[in-house]
Structure formats: C-alpha cells, structure tokens
One Martini backbone bead per residue (centre of mass of N, CA, C, O) as a GRO file, in nm:
protein
  327
    1MET     BB    1  -1.939  -0.466  -0.181
    2GLU     BB    2  -2.023  -0.513   0.127
    3PRO     BB    3  -2.151  -0.730   0.317
    4VAL     BB    4  -2.402  -0.787   0.523
    5ALA     BB    5  -2.439  -0.806   0.828
    6THR     BB    6  -2.453  -1.087   1.058
    7ARG     BB    7  -2.559  -1.316   1.263
    8LEU     BB    8  -2.399  -1.538   1.491
    9GLY     BB    9  -2.291  -1.811   1.600
   10TYR     BB   10  -2.136  -1.903   1.879
   11ASP     BB   11  -1.897  -2.067   1.761
   12ALA     BB   12  -1.807  -1.876   1.535
   13LEU     BB   13  -1.757  -1.630   1.724
   14LEU     BB   14  -1.552  -1.760   1.913
   15GLU     BB   15  -1.336  -1.845   1.702
   16GLY     BB   16  -1.288  -1.561   1.587
   17LEU     BB   17  -1.205  -1.418   1.851
   18LYS     BB   18  -0.971  -1.611   1.921
   19ALA     BB   19  -0.803  -1.560   1.655
   20GLY     BB   20  -0.776  -1.234   1.714
   21ALA     BB   21  -0.674  -1.268   2.031
   22GLU     BB   22  -0.373  -1.161   1.921
   23ASP     BB   23  -0.117  -0.970   1.853
   24THR     BB   24  -0.015  -1.076   1.574
   25ARG     BB   25  -0.299  -1.138   1.447
   26LEU     BB   26  -0.407  -0.851   1.456
   27ARG     BB   27  -0.182  -0.725   1.279
   28LEU     BB   28  -0.240  -0.902   1.034
   29LEU     BB   29  -0.531  -0.814   0.984
   30VAL     BB   30  -0.464  -0.521   0.929
   31LEU     BB   31  -0.272  -0.561   0.695
   32LEU     BB   32  -0.483  -0.739   0.515
   33SER     BB   33  -0.671  -0.481   0.471
   34GLU     BB   34  -0.451  -0.351   0.251
   35GLY     BB   35  -0.392  -0.639   0.121
   36GLU     BB   36  -0.199  -0.844  -0.060
   37LEU     BB   37   0.008  -1.099   0.101
   38THR     BB   38   0.290  -1.247   0.202
   39VAL     BB   39   0.490  -1.413   0.415
   40SER     BB   40   0.741  -1.244   0.341
   41ASP     BB   41   0.618  -0.970   0.388
   42LEU     BB   42   0.532  -1.023   0.695
   43THR     BB   43   0.811  -1.077   0.796
   44ASP     BB   44   0.933  -0.807   0.734
   45ILE     BB   45   0.734  -0.627   0.893
   46LEU     BB   46   0.741  -0.790   1.186
   47GLY     BB   47   1.018  -0.964   1.247
   48GLN     BB   48   0.942  -1.260   1.200
   49SER     BB   49   0.914  -1.574   1.155
   50GLN     BB   50   0.793  -1.785   0.931
   51PRO     BB   51   0.659  -2.000   1.107
   52ARG     BB   52   0.501  -1.805   1.285
   53ILE     BB   53   0.336  -1.662   1.065
   54SER     BB   54   0.211  -1.921   0.943
   55ARG     BB   55   0.060  -2.007   1.205
   56HIS     BB   56  -0.121  -1.758   1.229
   57LEU     BB   57  -0.253  -1.777   0.944
   58LYS     BB   58  -0.382  -2.048   0.987
   59LEU     BB   59  -0.576  -1.960   1.215
   60LEU     BB   60  -0.724  -1.740   1.057
   61ALA     BB   61  -0.820  -1.921   0.825
   62GLU     BB   62  -0.980  -2.129   0.995
   63ALA     BB   63  -1.172  -1.885   1.097
   64GLY     BB   64  -1.223  -1.685   0.828
   65LEU     BB   65  -1.053  -1.400   0.834
   66VAL     BB   66  -0.880  -1.530   0.606
   67GLU     BB   67  -0.735  -1.565   0.285
   68ARG     BB   68  -0.607  -1.832   0.067
   69PHE     BB   69  -0.370  -1.833  -0.216
   70ARG     BB   70  -0.230  -1.978  -0.494
   71GLU     BB   71   0.092  -1.925  -0.686
   72ALA     BB   72   0.250  -2.172  -0.722
   73SER     BB   73   0.500  -2.108  -0.479
   74TRP     BB   74   0.288  -1.904  -0.380
   75ALA     BB   75   0.131  -1.724  -0.103
   76PHE     BB   76  -0.172  -1.558  -0.044
   77TYR     BB   77  -0.319  -1.287   0.152
   78ARG     BB   78  -0.644  -1.198   0.290
   79ARG     BB   79  -0.917  -1.056   0.369
   80ALA     BB   80  -1.211  -1.152   0.424
   81THR     BB   81  -1.537  -1.135   0.225
   82ASP     BB   82  -1.661  -1.405   0.331
   83GLY     BB   83  -1.846  -1.498   0.574
   84PRO     BB   84  -1.831  -1.501   0.908
   85GLY     BB   85  -1.535  -1.399   0.935
   86SER     BB   86  -1.581  -1.125   0.787
   87THR     BB   87  -1.759  -1.004   1.003
   88ILE     BB   88  -1.551  -1.006   1.227
   89ALA     BB   89  -1.326  -0.853   1.090
   90ARG     BB   90  -1.488  -0.583   1.048
   91ALA     BB   91  -1.553  -0.538   1.348
   92VAL     BB   92  -1.261  -0.524   1.451
   93LEU     BB   93  -1.148  -0.302   1.256
   94ALA     BB   94  -1.359  -0.077   1.357
   95LEU     BB   95  -1.201  -0.065   1.645
   96VAL     BB   96  -0.945   0.039   1.532
   97ASP     BB   97  -0.676   0.245   1.585
   98PRO     BB   98  -0.483   0.399   1.339
   99ALA     BB   99  -0.289   0.562   1.551
  100ASP     BB  100  -0.151   0.337   1.654
  101PRO     BB  101   0.184   0.282   1.687
  102VAL     BB  102   0.210  -0.014   1.603
  103LEU     BB  103   0.040   0.015   1.339
  104ALA     BB  104   0.194   0.251   1.213
  105ARG     BB  105   0.461   0.093   1.181
  106ASP     BB  106   0.348  -0.133   1.002
  107ARG     BB  107   0.275   0.062   0.771
  108GLU     BB  108   0.557   0.159   0.714
  109ARG     BB  109   0.670  -0.116   0.644
  110LEU     BB  110   0.476  -0.170   0.415
  111ALA     BB  111   0.574   0.071   0.238
  112GLU     BB  112   0.862  -0.037   0.215
  113VAL     BB  113   0.805  -0.304   0.077
  114ARG     BB  114   0.655  -0.182  -0.164
  115GLY     BB  115   0.888   0.005  -0.250
  116ALA     BB  116   1.087  -0.224  -0.315
  117ARG     BB  117   0.916  -0.354  -0.535
  118ALA     BB  118   0.891  -0.109  -0.720
  119ALA     BB  119   1.183  -0.071  -0.769
  120ALA     BB  120   1.230  -0.330  -0.901
  121ALA     BB  121   1.038  -0.295  -1.134
  122GLN     BB  122   1.171  -0.032  -1.244
  123ALA     BB  123   1.449  -0.160  -1.297
  124TYR     BB  124   1.341  -0.353  -1.504
  125PHE     BB  125   1.223  -0.144  -1.707
  126ARG     BB  126   1.487   0.000  -1.760
  127LYS     BB  127   1.636  -0.259  -1.875
  128HIS     BB  128   1.361  -0.345  -2.078
  129ALA     BB  129   1.234  -0.129  -2.262
  130LYS     BB  130   1.341  -0.235  -2.554
  131GLU     BB  131   1.203  -0.539  -2.488
  132TRP     BB  132   0.897  -0.538  -2.431
  133ASP     BB  133   0.769  -0.651  -2.694
  134GLU     BB  134   0.918  -0.918  -2.678
  135ILE     BB  135   0.801  -1.026  -2.411
  136ARG     BB  136   0.505  -1.041  -2.521
  137LYS     BB  137   0.581  -1.300  -2.709
  138LEU     BB  138   0.520  -1.531  -2.507
  139HIS     BB  139   0.254  -1.521  -2.623
  140VAL     BB  140   0.030  -1.494  -2.813
  141ALA     BB  141   0.001  -1.340  -3.078
  142GLU     BB  142  -0.028  -1.006  -3.115
  143ALA     BB  143  -0.225  -0.997  -3.349
  144ALA     BB  144  -0.448  -1.164  -3.207
  145VAL     BB  145  -0.491  -0.973  -2.969
  146GLU     BB  146  -0.563  -0.721  -3.139
  147ALA     BB  147  -0.803  -0.846  -3.278
  148ALA     BB  148  -0.961  -0.899  -3.008
  149ILE     BB  149  -0.978  -0.603  -2.931
  150ARG     BB  150  -1.132  -0.504  -3.176
  151GLU     BB  151  -1.375  -0.692  -3.130
  152ALA     BB  152  -1.457  -0.594  -2.841
  153LEU     BB  153  -1.476  -0.276  -2.964
  154ALA     BB  154  -1.684  -0.302  -3.155
  155GLY     BB  155  -1.900  -0.021  -3.196
  156VAL     BB  156  -1.734   0.168  -3.023
  157ARG     BB  157  -1.731   0.484  -2.913
  158ILE     BB  158  -1.409   0.679  -2.951
  159ASP     BB  159  -1.303   0.980  -2.828
  160ALA     BB  160  -1.183   0.870  -2.551
  161LEU     BB  161  -0.856   0.738  -2.446
  162LEU     BB  162  -0.728   0.506  -2.197
  163ASP     BB  163  -0.387   0.405  -2.107
  164LEU     BB  164  -0.283   0.169  -1.870
  165GLY     BB  165   0.030   0.102  -1.891
  166THR     BB  166   0.155   0.185  -2.188
  167GLY     BB  167   0.448   0.179  -2.231
  168THR     BB  168   0.503   0.194  -2.579
  169GLY     BB  169   0.205   0.274  -2.697
  170ARG     BB  170   0.038   0.057  -2.865
  171MET     BB  171  -0.266   0.135  -2.814
  172LEU     BB  172  -0.238   0.419  -2.936
  173GLU     BB  173  -0.149   0.325  -3.211
  174LEU     BB  174  -0.408   0.155  -3.275
  175TYR     BB  175  -0.625   0.415  -3.203
  176GLY     BB  176  -0.531   0.703  -3.273
  177PRO     BB  177  -0.657   0.761  -3.567
  178GLU     BB  178  -0.973   0.745  -3.424
  179VAL     BB  179  -0.928   0.952  -3.202
  180GLY     BB  180  -0.954   1.256  -3.033
  181ARG     BB  181  -0.829   1.117  -2.758
  182GLY     BB  182  -0.511   1.016  -2.614
  183VAL     BB  183  -0.406   0.851  -2.302
  184GLY     BB  184  -0.100   0.778  -2.136
  185ILE     BB  185   0.002   0.572  -1.856
  186ASP     BB  186   0.310   0.593  -1.661
  187LEU     BB  187   0.583   0.552  -1.437
  188ASN     BB  188   0.807   0.517  -1.652
  189PRO     BB  189   1.033   0.712  -1.822
  190GLU     BB  190   1.144   0.510  -2.039
  191MET     BB  191   0.870   0.437  -2.149
  192LEU     BB  192   0.772   0.717  -2.226
  193ALA     BB  193   0.996   0.770  -2.428
  194MET     BB  194   0.911   0.550  -2.623
  195ALA     BB  195   0.624   0.634  -2.670
  196ARG     BB  196   0.679   0.908  -2.788
  197ALA     BB  197   0.842   0.811  -3.026
  198ASN     BB  198   0.619   0.633  -3.152
  199LEU     BB  199   0.405   0.864  -3.188
  200GLU     BB  200   0.584   1.052  -3.361
  201ARG     BB  201   0.632   0.839  -3.586
  202ALA     BB  202   0.300   0.815  -3.637
  203GLY     BB  203   0.160   1.105  -3.606
  204LEU     BB  204   0.013   1.129  -3.307
  205LYS     BB  205  -0.128   1.424  -3.192
  206SER     BB  206  -0.383   1.307  -3.010
  207CYS     BB  207  -0.146   1.182  -2.840
  208THR     BB  208  -0.059   1.116  -2.496
  209VAL     BB  209   0.190   1.116  -2.230
  210ARG     BB  210   0.223   1.022  -1.877
  211GLN     BB  211   0.289   1.048  -1.554
  212GLY     BB  212   0.153   0.791  -1.330
  213ASP     BB  213  -0.086   0.659  -1.096
  214ILE     BB  214  -0.300   0.386  -1.113
  215TYR     BB  215  -0.430   0.451  -0.816
  216ASN     BB  216  -0.390   0.790  -0.878
  217LEU     BB  217  -0.550   0.977  -1.091
  218ALA     BB  218  -0.485   1.297  -1.260
  219LEU     BB  219  -0.813   1.282  -1.336
  220GLY     BB  220  -1.113   1.306  -1.455
  221ARG     BB  221  -1.403   1.197  -1.424
  222ASP     BB  222  -1.583   1.091  -1.682
  223ALA     BB  223  -1.360   1.109  -1.954
  224PHE     BB  224  -1.402   0.805  -2.085
  225ASP     BB  225  -1.494   0.555  -2.305
  226VAL     BB  226  -1.205   0.409  -2.284
  227VAL     BB  227  -1.031   0.154  -2.098
  228ILE     BB  228  -0.690   0.022  -2.093
  229VAL     BB  229  -0.548  -0.297  -1.962
  230HIS     BB  230  -0.234  -0.400  -2.074
  231GLN     BB  231  -0.030  -0.604  -1.925
  232VAL     BB  232  -0.040  -0.503  -1.591
  233LEU     BB  233  -0.162  -0.656  -1.335
  234HIS     BB  234   0.090  -0.859  -1.284
  235PHE     BB  235   0.257  -0.599  -1.141
  236LEU     BB  236   0.049  -0.581  -0.908
  237ASP     BB  237  -0.077  -0.574  -0.583
  238ASP     BB  238  -0.374  -0.422  -0.671
  239GLY     BB  239  -0.600  -0.484  -0.899
  240GLY     BB  240  -0.873  -0.384  -0.786
  241ARG     BB  241  -0.788  -0.091  -0.746
  242ALA     BB  242  -0.718  -0.032  -1.045
  243ILE     BB  243  -1.004  -0.086  -1.150
  244ARG     BB  244  -1.154   0.131  -0.985
  245GLU     BB  245  -0.992   0.367  -1.108
  246ALA     BB  246  -1.072   0.313  -1.400
  247ALA     BB  247  -1.384   0.333  -1.367
  248ARG     BB  248  -1.381   0.634  -1.281
  249MET     BB  249  -1.313   0.735  -1.590
  250LEU     BB  250  -1.590   0.659  -1.689
  251ARG     BB  251  -1.838   0.697  -1.878
  252PRO     BB  252  -2.137   0.653  -1.951
  253GLY     BB  253  -2.111   0.343  -2.106
  254GLY     BB  254  -1.841   0.258  -2.070
  255ARG     BB  255  -1.520   0.090  -2.123
  256LEU     BB  256  -1.341  -0.196  -1.984
  257LEU     BB  257  -1.017  -0.332  -2.084
  258VAL     BB  258  -0.878  -0.647  -2.011
  259VAL     BB  259  -0.535  -0.769  -2.045
  260ASP     BB  260  -0.422  -1.106  -1.974
  261PHE     BB  261  -0.323  -1.369  -1.796
  262ALA     BB  262  -0.359  -1.668  -1.741
  263PRO     BB  263  -0.300  -1.911  -1.556
  264HIS     BB  264   0.033  -2.007  -1.437
  265ASP     BB  265   0.394  -2.164  -1.397
  266LEU     BB  266   0.608  -1.922  -1.468
  267GLU     BB  267   0.831  -1.837  -1.236
  268PHE     BB  268   1.045  -1.662  -1.396
  269LEU     BB  269   0.861  -1.406  -1.420
  270ARG     BB  270   0.900  -1.332  -1.120
  271GLU     BB  271   1.216  -1.354  -1.088
  272GLN     BB  272   1.303  -1.188  -1.378
  273HIS     BB  273   1.010  -0.987  -1.444
  274ALA     BB  274   0.827  -0.874  -1.203
  275HIS     BB  275   0.597  -1.066  -1.145
  276ARG     BB  276   0.336  -1.083  -0.916
  277ARG     BB  277   0.141  -1.239  -1.113
  278LEU     BB  278   0.022  -1.568  -1.244
  279GLY     BB  279  -0.224  -1.466  -1.332
  280PHE     BB  280  -0.597  -1.501  -1.401
  281ALA     BB  281  -0.889  -1.574  -1.311
  282ALA     BB  282  -1.190  -1.509  -1.431
  283GLU     BB  283  -1.325  -1.436  -1.148
  284THR     BB  284  -1.138  -1.214  -1.049
  285VAL     BB  285  -1.192  -0.988  -1.249
  286THR     BB  286  -1.496  -1.003  -1.239
  287GLN     BB  287  -1.512  -0.915  -0.946
  288TRP     BB  288  -1.367  -0.641  -0.971
  289MET     BB  289  -1.571  -0.521  -1.163
  290GLY     BB  290  -1.818  -0.544  -0.975
  291ALA     BB  291  -1.688  -0.372  -0.744
  292ALA     BB  292  -1.675  -0.121  -0.965
  293GLY     BB  293  -1.972  -0.127  -1.121
  294LEU     BB  294  -1.950  -0.343  -1.343
  295ASP     BB  295  -2.041  -0.500  -1.639
  296LEU     BB  296  -2.005  -0.804  -1.781
  297VAL     BB  297  -1.974  -0.867  -2.148
  298LEU     BB  298  -1.671  -1.013  -2.156
  299HIS     BB  299  -1.502  -1.337  -2.204
  300ARG     BB  300  -1.172  -1.426  -2.326
  301THR     BB  301  -0.968  -1.670  -2.483
  302LEU     BB  302  -0.609  -1.721  -2.584
  303ALA     BB  303  -0.451  -1.962  -2.731
  304PRO     BB  304  -0.194  -2.104  -2.820
  305GLU     BB  305  -0.020  -2.249  -3.042
  306ALA     BB  306   0.045  -2.533  -3.151
  307GLY     BB  307   0.371  -2.624  -3.007
  308ARG     BB  308   0.404  -2.389  -2.790
  309LYS     BB  309   0.624  -2.394  -2.564
  310GLY     BB  310   0.538  -2.195  -2.280
  311ALA     BB  311   0.301  -2.063  -2.364
  312LEU     BB  312   0.043  -1.824  -2.331
  313THR     BB  313  -0.266  -1.741  -2.205
  314VAL     BB  314  -0.517  -1.507  -2.300
  315SER     BB  315  -0.715  -1.254  -2.145
  316LEU     BB  316  -1.049  -1.108  -2.176
  317TRP     BB  317  -1.209  -0.812  -2.032
  318LEU     BB  318  -1.546  -0.664  -2.045
  319GLY     BB  319  -1.663  -0.362  -1.924
  320ARG     BB  320  -1.971  -0.181  -1.812
  321ASP     BB  321  -2.118   0.108  -1.766
  322PRO     BB  322  -2.458   0.124  -1.641
  323ARG     BB  323  -2.495   0.400  -1.725
  324MET     BB  324  -2.651   0.631  -1.892
  325MET     BB  325  -2.630   0.780  -2.176
  326LEU     BB  326  -2.604   1.069  -2.312
  327ALA     BB  327  -2.749   1.254  -2.575
   0.00000   0.00000   0.00000
C-alpha cells in the first residue's frame, strides 16, 4: 500500500521538483516506476552514455525520488517508496500522460530489454534443464532444505498446492502423495517436459504442470491452500510483483512459502547462470509479503555445512493470508 501523501517543506519540495524537471530525468523516473532497473538497462533503453545516465540517477537519488541499492558489482534503481521524495515522485507521475509518444517509445524499449533478458534466461534453462537439480546443490544440502520446508508447513492442511517456477517438479513430488490437487507452473517447455516425466515416474496422477507466466497466472484466485516459490525469485526482474500474484492465488488463511538465497557475492551465478538477483535480505521479501497483504509468520535461514567453501545460505519466508478461513 502506498503511503498517504503529506505536505512537504519548501526546501524539500523545491529540490524534488528541480531534480525531476529535466527531460532525461523525467523519463528515468517514469521508467523506474515500472520496476527495478540497472544503469545498463537504462543506457540501452534511452540510448545515452553510461556516465550521463549515472549522473542523472545520482541527482534523482540525492533528491529522494529514486532509491539505489547494490548487489555485488551491480547497482539497481527503483522509484522511491518512502520519504518526501516519494510523495513528489507519485505526484509527478500522476500528471504524466502514458500515451505520450516519447514515453511510449521508452516503454517499448523497456519491453525489448526485458524480452532479451527473458530470452537469455530461457536459453540458459534449455541448456541446463537436465542439470537443474545439480545446480541447486550449490547451497545447503537439498535434504536439509526440504526438511525445513516440511517443518514450515507442518500442520497446514493442503488440499490444493501451487508450485510456481516448478522446474523439475520437485516440490510436487515432495507433496504430491498428500494433496488432492497439485499444479506446477513454469515458462520453459524443457523444464515442463522434465517435470512431467518425473511426476509420471512417481505415479502422481493428482499433479499436473502447465506453461504459464508467474506475473499473470491464468488461474482462479483464492484457489490454493499453499503456494510455493522455491528458488525462483532470483531469476526475476520483479520479485514483489510475483509475490503479489502468488498471494492472489491463496484461499483465506492460506500460506505462501518462499525459498531462496540469502544475500551473497557469487557474481558468476549472474554471469553464467542467469541469476538476476544475488540473494535477498530478510526485510526485502518480508516487505513484499506485507505489500501483498500477507502476515509473515516465519523467517528462517539455513547456513551451509562448516567447511563448504562458496556454499550459499538459504532463507525461508512463510506468509499467511489474514482472512478468516471458511468453516
């Protein structure tokens, strides 16, 4: 939920308006209202030099209109969500005509940049589909992760389970024998082929997989007791949006379980394995769940075994739909 607009002091208002009152900076502000982007992304979209884009972003950040955060050697920017600058940013963006031809062209280029990234990720998945479970072994032992998942969901009645970014279908294999209906969603056909083969081999007739967009699920809302997002968010441009869509699938009282890496600096995962994000701070996913209307009921970390050089810490977040369950 957006914070309520407040009246601003003269100096804060003046600095914010000055920061936004320039052609490139206004275009940057509009683009960053669409989600998190890097300097490289914005350079490609606007066709301007990296130093020029960085200079404009610095001015916007200093005025509090945008936020900057680092992940290893990459810097991400997004529209500010707190503070006086966020109030100015929202007010300015409310006045923008979305049909303006300059801004419409920027959005087209944004779609192209995101499409290129998605294509690269899909090419990676096609190449590594058979190795997917092995890649997951970079972190703490999978058995320990699955035991933690079991513990987090202990006592939760699961008639219907949704696994987003199902990959090889492992979460469906884990819970399939116990649920009345299991659905796995993935964008990649090769992954879906592997998942189907795994489910058929396990004899799990109650589970199905299908191709779908994690941001726009072709499923009825309030349809699942539990939604699992296991090692998926680090591949996405907009994790918050994915969590909002996942939360929409929950029945009253349902649970959303997110499993992903804690922050790390293994840059090769971004360069070689299409990871968009190098893990997530506890408060990041907690904030996303809150924005999706969920109550956080559990956050837990699983550190790698002692002596495992380069191994990653895994985090679990469990959110609950606060609505009362029907009798």
